N, C-alpha and C positions, 0 to 999 in steps of 0.2 A: 639440701644434702646430696651430695654425689655419691655414687656406688661405682667401684671398679672390680671388674672379674676378668678372668682369663682361664680358658680351658683348651683342651687339646683333644683330638680324635685321629685315628688312623683310618684311611680311605683308600679301597682297591681301584684307584683312578690316578691319572697322571695330573700334575699341577696344572697343565694346560687345559685339560677337560674341567677341573674345578674351577679355574679362572674363569672360563667360558659360561659356566652355570651362574657363578656369582656375579658377573657382569650382564647377565640376560635379567634386568631388572623386571620387566614386565612379566617374567614367569613366577616371581616370588610368591604370589597368591596360591599357586599349584603346589608349592612345597613349603611355604611357611604359614601354617594356618592362621596366625595371628595378623598376617598382612592382608589386608582387605583391598587395597587399590594402591597403584603405582603409577605416577605419571612422569615420564622422563622429560626433561626440560631441555636438554641440549645433548650434543655428542662431540667428542674432540675429533682430530684428523684421522685417528685411528678408527673412529667409529664407536669408541667407549663412551658411555654415559658421562657427562660433567655434573649433572645435578638430577635430582628427582624430587617430587613430593610424595610421601606416603602416607596413608592412613592406616592406622595400626590399632587393633584392640588390644588393650593393655589391661584387661579384665575389669578393672575399676571404672573405665570409660575408654572411648575411642579417642586416640589422638592424631593429629596431623602435623607433619614437620617436614622440612626441606633439607636434604642433605647434599653436600658437595664431595666429589670423590677424587682421590688420588691414585695413581697404579705405578706398580712396578712389575709390568708384566713379565712372566706369568707368576711371580712370587707374592705378590701382595696386592691388596685392594684395601683402601682406608677411606674413611667418611667422616665428615664433621657436620652438625647440624648448623643452619644458619639461625640467625637471631630472629624472633617474630612468630615461631611455631607455638603448638601447645605445650612444648617441654623447653626447659631452660638449655640442656646441653644433652647431646649424644655425640659420642666419639667411638669410633670402632675401627676393627680391621680383621681381615682374614689373611693368614699368611701360610704359604704352601711349602713345604720341604719334603725332598724325597726320602723315604725311610729305608730301613735295612731289609724290609719285605718286598720291594718293589713297588710299592704304593706311595701314598703321600700323606705326611702328618700335617692336619690342619690346626692351627692355632687361631683361636677367636677371642678377641679381646673388646672389652665394652666398657666404657665410662658413661652413666646416665645421671642427669639431675633433672627431675621432673619440673622443678621450678614452682611446685605447689606442694602443700604439707601432705606427706606420706609417711606413716610410721616406718622406722628403719627396717623392721623385720619384712614388711610388705615390699618395700623397695629391694632388699636382698632377694627375697623370693621372686620379684618379677625379673630382676637381671639373672637369676639363676635360671628361670624358665626361658627367657629370650635366648641365653647361651646354649642350653641343652637343646632348643629348637634349631637353632642356627647350625649347630654341628649335626645332630641326627637327621635333620631334614636334607642337608647337604649331602650327607653320607647316602642316605636313601635315594636321592635323585641322581647322584653319580653311579650308584652301583645297580641301579633297577635294570639296566639291560643294554 
């Protein structure tokens, strides 16, 4: 059973700054507490990660999965999981748009299907937690100094 969610937050930083933070995958464990380890598997001609393997604590257990990335710099970062990890499907994106306050509105979308039995309310709670952490963690990282 897949769960889809979308949420937004305003951040006092440019889209370029946010794009740089989000594409620095190795730093994720510093600002996304559930992400325990990231291994970048390759880079494109612009130096952006093309794929990574992540180990993430999803409360009920730790899972490992591999993501492939697509970019529309500096407006969007999207990812899709490869078959064969501990989850059936993860798709998501960060989108960055200049807002009326001189900062950036960040939209985070996520679709996930664990591929193993999880009660619907737990899946919804997990997706809400991941989305909140992705946005508040990014905001804190961007505005810290």
